[in-house]
Jmol script that loads the backbone (N, CA, C; Angstrom):
load data "model"
ATOM      1  N   MET A   1       2.583  -2.854 -14.443  1.00  0.00           N
ATOM      2  CA  MET A   1       2.289  -1.499 -14.087  1.00  0.00           C
ATOM      3  C   MET A   1       2.671  -1.309 -12.617  1.00  0.00           C
ATOM      4  N   ARG A   2       3.191  -0.144 -12.291  1.00  0.00           N
ATOM      5  CA  ARG A   2       3.517   0.197 -10.907  1.00  0.00           C
ATOM      6  C   ARG A   2       2.362   0.996 -10.313  1.00  0.00           C
ATOM      7  N   LEU A   3       1.843   0.528  -9.175  1.00  0.00           N
ATOM      8  CA  LEU A   3       0.682   1.155  -8.553  1.00  0.00           C
ATOM      9  C   LEU A   3       0.999   1.597  -7.133  1.00  0.00           C
ATOM     10  N   LEU A   4       0.539   2.784  -6.760  1.00  0.00           N
ATOM     11  CA  LEU A   4       0.581   3.260  -5.383  1.00  0.00           C
ATOM     12  C   LEU A   4      -0.850   3.255  -4.876  1.00  0.00           C
ATOM     13  N   ILE A   5      -1.085   2.517  -3.805  1.00  0.00           N
ATOM     14  CA  ILE A   5      -2.424   2.437  -3.230  1.00  0.00           C
ATOM     15  C   ILE A   5      -2.368   3.021  -1.825  1.00  0.00           C
ATOM     16  N   ILE A   6      -3.226   4.007  -1.588  1.00  0.00           N
ATOM     17  CA  ILE A   6      -3.322   4.630  -0.274  1.00  0.00           C
ATOM     18  C   ILE A   6      -4.211   3.746   0.591  1.00  0.00           C
ATOM     19  N   GLY A   7      -3.707   3.325   1.729  1.00  0.00           N
ATOM     20  CA  GLY A   7      -4.429   2.390   2.591  1.00  0.00           C
ATOM     21  C   GLY A   7      -4.077   0.977   2.151  1.00  0.00           C
ATOM     22  N   GLY A   8      -5.047   0.251   1.662  1.00  0.00           N
ATOM     23  CA  GLY A   8      -4.801  -1.055   1.061  1.00  0.00           C
ATOM     24  C   GLY A   8      -4.903  -2.242   1.992  1.00  0.00           C
ATOM     25  N   THR A   9      -5.288  -2.041   3.242  1.00  0.00           N
ATOM     26  CA  THR A   9      -5.345  -3.179   4.158  1.00  0.00           C
ATOM     27  C   THR A   9      -6.736  -3.427   4.733  1.00  0.00           C
ATOM     28  N   ARG A  10      -7.707  -2.672   4.296  1.00  0.00           N
ATOM     29  CA  ARG A  10      -9.066  -2.889   4.781  1.00  0.00           C
ATOM     30  C   ARG A  10      -9.971  -3.211   3.601  1.00  0.00           C
ATOM     31  N   PHE A  11     -11.240  -3.034   3.739  1.00  0.00           N
ATOM     32  CA  PHE A  11     -12.263  -3.553   2.830  1.00  0.00           C
ATOM     33  C   PHE A  11     -11.976  -3.344   1.344  1.00  0.00           C
ATOM     34  N   LEU A  12     -12.168  -2.168   0.819  1.00  0.00           N
ATOM     35  CA  LEU A  12     -12.020  -1.939  -0.619  1.00  0.00           C
ATOM     36  C   LEU A  12     -10.554  -1.975  -1.055  1.00  0.00           C
ATOM     37  N   GLY A  13      -9.693  -1.323  -0.296  1.00  0.00           N
ATOM     38  CA  GLY A  13      -8.272  -1.293  -0.639  1.00  0.00           C
ATOM     39  C   GLY A  13      -7.658  -2.678  -0.681  1.00  0.00           C
ATOM     40  N   ARG A  14      -8.058  -3.509   0.255  1.00  0.00           N
ATOM     41  CA  ARG A  14      -7.546  -4.881   0.306  1.00  0.00           C
ATOM     42  C   ARG A  14      -7.899  -5.644  -0.968  1.00  0.00           C
ATOM     43  N   ALA A  15      -9.133  -5.496  -1.427  1.00  0.00           N
ATOM     44  CA  ALA A  15      -9.562  -6.163  -2.665  1.00  0.00           C
ATOM     45  C   ALA A  15      -8.779  -5.638  -3.866  1.00  0.00           C
ATOM     46  N   LEU A  16      -8.524  -4.331  -3.898  1.00  0.00           N
ATOM     47  CA  LEU A  16      -7.739  -3.750  -4.995  1.00  0.00           C
ATOM     48  C   LEU A  16      -6.322  -4.309  -5.022  1.00  0.00           C
ATOM     49  N   VAL A  17      -5.701  -4.394  -3.844  1.00  0.00           N
ATOM     50  CA  VAL A  17      -4.333  -4.914  -3.766  1.00  0.00           C
ATOM     51  C   VAL A  17      -4.294  -6.374  -4.197  1.00  0.00           C
ATOM     52  N   GLU A  18      -5.217  -7.178  -3.705  1.00  0.00           N
ATOM     53  CA  GLU A  18      -5.263  -8.596  -4.079  1.00  0.00           C
ATOM     54  C   GLU A  18      -5.371  -8.756  -5.588  1.00  0.00           C
ATOM     55  N   ASP A  19      -6.254  -7.989  -6.209  1.00  0.00           N
ATOM     56  CA  ASP A  19      -6.453  -8.079  -7.653  1.00  0.00           C
ATOM     57  C   ASP A  19      -5.212  -7.612  -8.415  1.00  0.00           C
ATOM     58  N   ALA A  20      -4.628  -6.508  -7.974  1.00  0.00           N
ATOM     59  CA  ALA A  20      -3.444  -5.977  -8.655  1.00  0.00           C
ATOM     60  C   ALA A  20      -2.280  -6.960  -8.588  1.00  0.00           C
ATOM     61  N   LEU A  21      -2.057  -7.550  -7.425  1.00  0.00           N
ATOM     62  CA  LEU A  21      -0.967  -8.515  -7.290  1.00  0.00           C
ATOM     63  C   LEU A  21      -1.231  -9.767  -8.129  1.00  0.00           C
ATOM     64  N   ALA A  22      -2.479 -10.218  -8.150  1.00  0.00           N
ATOM     65  CA  ALA A  22      -2.832 -11.398  -8.945  1.00  0.00           C
ATOM     66  C   ALA A  22      -2.600 -11.163 -10.433  1.00  0.00           C
ATOM     67  N   ARG A  23      -2.712  -9.912 -10.867  1.00  0.00           N
ATOM     68  CA  ARG A  23      -2.496  -9.567 -12.275  1.00  0.00           C
ATOM     69  C   ARG A  23      -1.035  -9.262 -12.582  1.00  0.00           C
ATOM     70  N   GLY A  24      -0.178  -9.371 -11.555  1.00  0.00           N
ATOM     71  CA  GLY A  24       1.252  -9.194 -11.778  1.00  0.00           C
ATOM     72  C   GLY A  24       1.760  -7.770 -11.669  1.00  0.00           C
ATOM     73  N   HIS A  25       0.964  -6.865 -11.118  1.00  0.00           N
ATOM     74  CA  HIS A  25       1.395  -5.476 -10.979  1.00  0.00           C
ATOM     75  C   HIS A  25       2.342  -5.317  -9.791  1.00  0.00           C
ATOM     76  N   GLU A  26       3.191  -4.315  -9.849  1.00  0.00           N
ATOM     77  CA  GLU A  26       4.092  -3.966  -8.757  1.00  0.00           C
ATOM     78  C   GLU A  26       3.346  -2.968  -7.866  1.00  0.00           C
ATOM     79  N   VAL A  27       3.091  -3.365  -6.618  1.00  0.00           N
ATOM     80  CA  VAL A  27       2.236  -2.576  -5.732  1.00  0.00           C
ATOM     81  C   VAL A  27       3.039  -1.986  -4.579  1.00  0.00           C
ATOM     82  N   THR A  28       2.809  -0.702  -4.328  1.00  0.00           N
ATOM     83  CA  THR A  28       3.337  -0.020  -3.148  1.00  0.00           C
ATOM     84  C   THR A  28       2.151   0.471  -2.337  1.00  0.00           C
ATOM     85  N   LEU A  29       2.168   0.166  -1.039  1.00  0.00           N
ATOM     86  CA  LEU A  29       1.111   0.613  -0.137  1.00  0.00           C
ATOM     87  C   LEU A  29       1.619   1.767   0.707  1.00  0.00           C
ATOM     88  N   PHE A  30       0.827   2.824   0.814  1.00  0.00           N
ATOM     89  CA  PHE A  30       1.129   3.929   1.722  1.00  0.00           C
ATOM     90  C   PHE A  30       0.036   3.957   2.771  1.00  0.00           C
ATOM     91  N   ASN A  31       0.404   3.651   4.015  1.00  0.00           N
ATOM     92  CA  ASN A  31      -0.570   3.663   5.100  1.00  0.00           C
ATOM     93  C   ASN A  31       0.141   3.894   6.429  1.00  0.00           C
ATOM     94  N   ARG A  32      -0.626   3.893   7.506  1.00  0.00           N
ATOM     95  CA  ARG A  32      -0.058   4.136   8.833  1.00  0.00           C
ATOM     96  C   ARG A  32       0.603   2.907   9.425  1.00  0.00           C
ATOM     97  N   GLY A  33       0.388   1.735   8.840  1.00  0.00           N
ATOM     98  CA  GLY A  33       0.996   0.512   9.347  1.00  0.00           C
ATOM     99  C   GLY A  33       0.347  -0.016  10.614  1.00  0.00           C
ATOM    100  N   GLN A  34      -0.871   0.398  10.889  1.00  0.00           N
ATOM    101  CA  GLN A  34      -1.546  -0.004  12.122  1.00  0.00           C
ATOM    102  C   GLN A  34      -2.557  -1.124  11.923  1.00  0.00           C
ATOM    103  N   THR A  35      -3.080  -1.284  10.728  1.00  0.00           N
ATOM    104  CA  THR A  35      -4.101  -2.294  10.460  1.00  0.00           C
ATOM    105  C   THR A  35      -3.526  -3.358   9.534  1.00  0.00           C
ATOM    106  N   ASN A  36      -3.530  -4.592   9.984  1.00  0.00           N
ATOM    107  CA  ASN A  36      -3.071  -5.733   9.179  1.00  0.00           C
ATOM    108  C   ASN A  36      -1.697  -5.513   8.541  1.00  0.00           C
ATOM    109  N   PRO A  37      -0.685  -5.138   9.317  1.00  0.00           N
ATOM    110  CA  PRO A  37       0.626  -4.856   8.719  1.00  0.00           C
ATOM    111  C   PRO A  37       1.296  -6.078   8.087  1.00  0.00           C
ATOM    112  N   GLU A  38       0.830  -7.284   8.445  1.00  0.00           N
ATOM    113  CA  GLU A  38       1.427  -8.504   7.898  1.00  0.00           C
ATOM    114  C   GLU A  38       0.879  -8.868   6.518  1.00  0.00           C
ATOM    115  N   LEU A  39      -0.172  -8.197   6.089  1.00  0.00           N
ATOM    116  CA  LEU A  39      -0.752  -8.487   4.774  1.00  0.00           C
ATOM    117  C   LEU A  39       0.211  -8.118   3.650  1.00  0.00           C
ATOM    118  N   PHE A  40       0.162  -8.847   2.597  1.00  0.00           N
ATOM    119  CA  PHE A  40       0.854  -8.552   1.350  1.00  0.00           C
ATOM    120  C   PHE A  40       2.369  -8.379   1.521  1.00  0.00           C
ATOM    121  N   PRO A  41       3.054  -9.426   1.958  1.00  0.00           N
ATOM    122  CA  PRO A  41       4.512  -9.318   2.110  1.00  0.00           C
ATOM    123  C   PRO A  41       5.222  -9.037   0.789  1.00  0.00           C
ATOM    124  N   GLU A  42       4.569  -9.333  -0.335  1.00  0.00           N
ATOM    125  CA  GLU A  42       5.177  -9.104  -1.639  1.00  0.00           C
ATOM    126  C   GLU A  42       5.078  -7.656  -2.106  1.00  0.00           C
ATOM    127  N   ALA A  43       4.306  -6.841  -1.402  1.00  0.00           N
ATOM    128  CA  ALA A  43       4.148  -5.427  -1.766  1.00  0.00           C
ATOM    129  C   ALA A  43       5.134  -4.574  -0.973  1.00  0.00           C
ATOM    130  N   GLU A  44       5.612  -3.502  -1.594  1.00  0.00           N
ATOM    131  CA  GLU A  44       6.435  -2.534  -0.872  1.00  0.00           C
ATOM    132  C   GLU A  44       5.512  -1.733   0.038  1.00  0.00           C
ATOM    133  N   LYS A  45       6.000  -1.403   1.228  1.00  0.00           N
ATOM    134  CA  LYS A  45       5.163  -0.667   2.180  1.00  0.00           C
ATOM    135  C   LYS A  45       5.879   0.592   2.621  1.00  0.00           C
ATOM    136  N   ILE A  46       5.152   1.692   2.595  1.00  0.00           N
ATOM    137  CA  ILE A  46       5.644   2.969   3.092  1.00  0.00           C
ATOM    138  C   ILE A  46       4.680   3.393   4.191  1.00  0.00           C
ATOM    139  N   HIS A  47       5.211   3.593   5.392  1.00  0.00           N
ATOM    140  CA  HIS A  47       4.365   3.994   6.509  1.00  0.00           C
ATOM    141  C   HIS A  47       4.493   5.485   6.744  1.00  0.00           C
ATOM    142  N   GLY A  48       3.361   6.106   6.948  1.00  0.00           N
ATOM    143  CA  GLY A  48       3.320   7.534   7.209  1.00  0.00           C
ATOM    144  C   GLY A  48       1.903   7.948   7.518  1.00  0.00           C
ATOM    145  N   ASP A  49       1.703   9.235   7.588  1.00  0.00           N
ATOM    146  CA  ASP A  49       0.399   9.793   7.898  1.00  0.00           C
ATOM    147  C   ASP A  49       0.167  10.976   6.978  1.00  0.00           C
ATOM    148  N   ARG A  50      -1.036  11.141   6.506  1.00  0.00           N
ATOM    149  CA  ARG A  50      -1.302  12.218   5.554  1.00  0.00           C
ATOM    150  C   ARG A  50      -1.075  13.599   6.146  1.00  0.00           C
ATOM    151  N   ASP A  51      -1.060  13.710   7.478  1.00  0.00           N
ATOM    152  CA  ASP A  51      -0.792  14.991   8.121  1.00  0.00           C
ATOM    153  C   ASP A  51       0.687  15.193   8.419  1.00  0.00           C
ATOM    154  N   GLY A  52       1.484  14.143   8.273  1.00  0.00           N
ATOM    155  CA  GLY A  52       2.911  14.224   8.557  1.00  0.00           C
ATOM    156  C   GLY A  52       3.704  14.509   7.299  1.00  0.00           C
ATOM    157  N   GLY A  53       5.001  14.414   7.429  1.00  0.00           N
ATOM    158  CA  GLY A  53       5.870  14.613   6.271  1.00  0.00           C
ATOM    159  C   GLY A  53       5.657  13.535   5.230  1.00  0.00           C
ATOM    160  N   LEU A  54       5.695  13.914   3.993  1.00  0.00           N
ATOM    161  CA  LEU A  54       5.476  12.967   2.900  1.00  0.00           C
ATOM    162  C   LEU A  54       6.753  12.736   2.103  1.00  0.00           C
ATOM    163  N   SER A  55       7.892  12.964   2.717  1.00  0.00           N
ATOM    164  CA  SER A  55       9.159  12.833   2.002  1.00  0.00           C
ATOM    165  C   SER A  55       9.393  11.420   1.483  1.00  0.00           C
ATOM    166  N   ALA A  56       8.794  10.408   2.117  1.00  0.00           N
ATOM    167  CA  ALA A  56       8.966   9.030   1.653  1.00  0.00           C
ATOM    168  C   ALA A  56       8.371   8.824   0.268  1.00  0.00           C
ATOM    169  N   LEU A  57       7.454   9.688  -0.138  1.00  0.00           N
ATOM    170  CA  LEU A  57       6.816   9.555  -1.448  1.00  0.00           C
ATOM    171  C   LEU A  57       7.561  10.297  -2.547  1.00  0.00           C
ATOM    172  N   GLU A  58       8.561  11.097  -2.178  1.00  0.00           N
ATOM    173  CA  GLU A  58       9.319  11.840  -3.183  1.00  0.00           C
ATOM    174  C   GLU A  58      10.265  10.904  -3.916  1.00  0.00           C
ATOM    175  N   GLY A  59      10.543  11.238  -5.150  1.00  0.00           N
ATOM    176  CA  GLY A  59      11.565  10.475  -5.839  1.00  0.00           C
ATOM    177  C   GLY A  59      11.109   9.910  -7.083  1.00  0.00           C
TER     178      GLY A  59
END
end "model"
wireframe off; spacefill off
backbone 0.3
color backbone group
């Protein structure tokens, strides 16, 4: 399954990402890239801000 997780590098989001990757899901993280950017090298990362342009999520 392909999953988009908003945030994903702190308390609850981090646990969700760990579980999803362990189950073999394809994970994309959308966050600001400011907290723990080195986490989850196997996940695709899209950096942005909810108040900014969201064109990276189109497609």
